[in-house]
C-alpha positions in Angstrom: 115.8 -61.2 -83.6 118.8 -59.0 -84.2 121.2 -61.0 -86.3 122.7 -57.8 -87.7 124.5 -57.3 -84.4 126.7 -60.4 -84.8 126.7 -61.4 -88.5 128.7 -59.9 -91.3 127.3 -60.8 -94.7 129.6 -61.3 -97.6 129.5 -58.4 -100.1 129.0 -61.0 -102.8 125.8 -62.3 -101.2 122.6 -61.6 -103.0 120.8 -58.7 -101.4 117.5 -60.2 -102.6 118.3 -63.5 -100.9 119.3 -61.7 -97.6 116.1 -59.7 -97.8 114.0 -62.8 -98.4 115.6 -64.7 -95.6 115.2 -61.8 -93.1 111.6 -60.9 -94.1 110.5 -64.5 -94.1 112.1 -65.1 -90.7 110.4 -62.1 -89.1 107.1 -62.9 -90.8 106.8 -66.6 -89.9 108.0 -65.9 -86.3 105.4 -63.3 -85.6 102.4 -63.8 -87.8 101.0 -66.7 -85.8 101.3 -64.7 -82.5 99.7 -61.6 -84.1 96.7 -63.6 -85.5 96.1 -65.4 -82.2 96.4 -62.1 -80.3 93.9 -60.4 -82.6 91.5 -63.3 -82.3 91.7 -63.5 -78.5 91.4 -59.7 -78.1 88.4 -59.5 -80.4 86.7 -62.4 -78.6 87.5 -61.2 -75.1 84.5 -58.8 -75.0 82.1 -61.6 -76.0 83.2 -64.4 -73.6 82.8 -63.5 -69.9 85.7 -65.5 -68.4 88.1 -63.8 -70.8 86.5 -60.4 -70.2 86.9 -60.9 -66.4 90.6 -62.0 -66.9 91.3 -58.9 -69.0 89.6 -56.5 -66.6 90.8 -58.0 -63.3 94.1 -59.6 -64.2 96.3 -56.7 -65.3 94.9 -56.7 -68.8 97.0 -58.7 -71.3 98.5 -61.0 -68.6 95.1 -61.7 -67.1 93.7 -62.4 -70.6 96.4 -64.9 -71.3 95.9 -66.6 -68.0 92.1 -66.8 -68.6 92.6 -68.3 -72.0 94.9 -71.0 -70.7 93.0 -71.7 -67.5 90.9 -74.6 -69.0 94.1 -76.5 -69.4 94.6 -76.7 -65.7 98.1 -77.1 -64.4 99.5 -77.2 -67.9 97.9 -73.9 -68.6 99.5 -72.4 -65.5 102.8 -73.8 -66.7 102.4 -72.2 -70.1 101.5 -68.9 -68.4 104.7 -69.0 -66.4 106.7 -69.8 -69.6 105.1 -66.8 -71.4 105.9 -64.5 -68.4 109.5 -65.7 -68.2 110.0 -65.3 -72.0 109.0 -61.6 -72.0 112.2 -60.3 -70.3 114.2 -61.8 -73.1 112.9 -59.0 -75.3 114.8 -56.6 -73.1 118.2 -58.1 -74.0 118.5 -56.6 -77.5 117.3 -53.2 -76.1 120.0 -53.3 -73.4 122.6 -54.2 -76.0 121.5 -51.4 -78.2 121.6 -49.0 -75.3 125.3 -49.9 -74.8 126.4 -49.9 -78.4 124.6 -46.6 -79.1 126.4 -44.8 -76.3 129.7 -46.3 -77.4 129.1 -44.9 -80.9 128.4 -41.3 -79.7 131.9 -40.4 -78.6 135.4 -41.8 -78.2 135.1 -41.2 -74.5 132.1 -43.4 -74.2 133.8 -46.1 -76.3 136.5 -46.4 -73.7 133.9 -47.5 -71.1 133.4 -51.3 -70.9 130.1 -52.4 -72.5 128.8 -54.1 -69.3 128.9 -50.8 -67.5 126.2 -49.4 -69.8 124.2 -52.7 -69.4 124.2 -52.2 -65.6 123.1 -48.6 -66.1 120.3 -49.7 -68.3 119.2 -52.2 -65.7 119.3 -49.5 -63.0 116.8 -47.5 -65.1 114.7 -50.5 -66.2 114.0 -52.1 -62.7 112.3 -49.1 -61.0 110.4 -48.3 -64.2 109.2 -52.0 -64.2 108.2 -51.8 -60.6 106.1 -48.7 -61.2 104.8 -49.9 -64.5 103.7 -53.3 -63.1 100.8 -51.7 -61.3 99.4 -50.2 -64.5 101.2 -52.3 -67.1 98.8 -52.1 -70.0 98.2 -48.4 -69.8 101.9 -47.7 -69.3 102.8 -49.9 -72.2 100.3 -48.4 -74.5 101.4 -44.9 -73.6 105.0 -45.7 -74.4 104.2 -47.3 -77.7 102.2 -44.2 -78.7 105.2 -41.9 -78.0 107.5 -44.3 -79.9 105.1 -44.3 -82.8 105.3 -40.5 -83.1 109.1 -40.5 -82.7 109.7 -43.3 -85.3 107.5 -41.6 -87.9 109.5 -38.3 -87.7 112.8 -40.3 -87.7 111.7 -42.2 -90.8 110.8 -39.0 -92.6 114.3 -37.5 -91.9 116.1 -40.6 -93.0 114.0 -41.0 -96.2 114.5 -37.3 -97.3 118.3 -37.6 -96.6 118.5 -40.8 -98.6 116.4 -40.0 -101.6 116.8 -36.2 -101.9 120.4 -35.6 -100.8 122.0 -39.0 -101.4 120.0 -39.5 -104.6 119.3 -43.1 -103.6 123.0 -43.8 -104.1 124.6 -45.8 -101.4 128.1 -44.9 -102.7 127.5 -41.4 -101.4 127.8 -42.7 -97.8 131.4 -42.6 -96.7 131.3 -45.3 -94.1 135.0 -44.8 -93.3 134.2 -41.6 -91.5 131.8 -43.2 -89.0 134.1 -42.6 -86.1 135.5 -39.2 -87.2 132.9 -36.7 -85.8 134.7 -33.7 -87.4 134.0 -35.0 -90.8 130.3 -36.0 -90.2 127.2 -33.8 -90.5 126.5 -32.0 -87.2 122.9 -33.1 -87.2 121.6 -29.6 -86.6 119.1 -29.9 -89.5 117.8 -33.2 -88.2 117.4 -31.9 -84.6 115.6 -28.7 -85.8 113.3 -30.7 -88.1 112.6 -33.1 -85.2 111.7 -30.3 -82.8 109.5 -28.5 -85.4 107.7 -31.8 -86.2 106.9 -32.5 -82.6 105.8 -28.9 -82.1 102.9 -29.7 -84.4 102.5 -33.4 -83.3 101.6 -32.3 -79.7 98.5 -30.3 -80.6 97.5 -32.9 -83.1 97.7 -36.0 -80.9 94.8 -37.7 -79.2 95.9 -40.0 -76.4 94.4 -41.2 -73.1 96.8 -38.9 -71.2 96.5 -35.9 -73.5 94.4 -34.6 -76.3 95.7 -31.7 -78.3 93.5 -28.7 -79.3 93.6 -29.6 -83.0 92.6 -33.2 -82.4 90.0 -32.1 -79.9 88.4 -29.9 -82.6 87.3 -32.9 -84.5 90.3 -34.2 -86.6 91.1 -37.1 -84.3 94.7 -38.1 -83.9 96.5 -36.9 -87.0 99.9 -36.5 -85.2 101.6 -39.2 -87.2 100.5 -37.7 -90.6 101.3 -34.1 -89.6 104.6 -35.0 -88.1 105.8 -37.1 -91.1 104.7 -34.4 -93.6 106.2 -31.5 -91.7 109.5 -33.3 -91.0 109.9 -34.1 -94.7 109.5 -30.4 -95.7 111.4 -28.8 -92.9 114.3 -31.2 -93.0 114.7 -30.7 -96.7 115.1 -26.9 -96.1 117.3 -27.1 -93.1 119.5 -29.8 -94.5 120.1 -27.8 -97.7 121.1 -24.8 -95.6 123.3 -27.0 -93.4 125.1 -28.5 -96.4 125.7 -25.2 -98.1 127.1 -23.5 -94.9 129.0 -26.3 -93.3 130.0 -28.3 -96.4 129.4 -31.6 -94.7 
């Protein structure tokens, strides 16, 4: 799932081949699950046992159990296997939590990695306990927020790369990655992020909140507005930041 954490590719390796291997791996590993999930979700409203499982069995988990129920004991075994496999998706996230904190500051880098893992578990367990009661709604709400965040983040990265780095990877000085005094302060990115979210909020339409612009009839246009505004605002702020701070 995350081979980039532990594999260093040779600089002589074909970038096209690496891309093909990576994309094919992701595609083949997920496309079957996506197609089956879409088929089951679309059929759930038409087949009463599946509808009942979805409505009464904590949503997705209940639907999976209802689908596998005709297989008897083997179906229950598969349900258990699916349930036990889900926590494995947390492992890369926990690793990222640790490595990200260690990259923020030299002080954090001195802390053993397992300490951050323990901290992440201390956060994850109570959230899981609370979320287990309303798993599907909680999961959907979190994904919605991540969608807004990732869109703004992508806009900032793309503008930085294509406008200010001229799509030239040689303009990235990777030797300075652990020397904060020589890196951009990130003020432009932070301001662009805040400005974008200032417009996303009134434009979002979610189960837990509907902004005034979305309520006026536009629907949820938060992603489009956030991406567009982040591109424009970051380009302005970053130009000022570069001219003033020379980083």
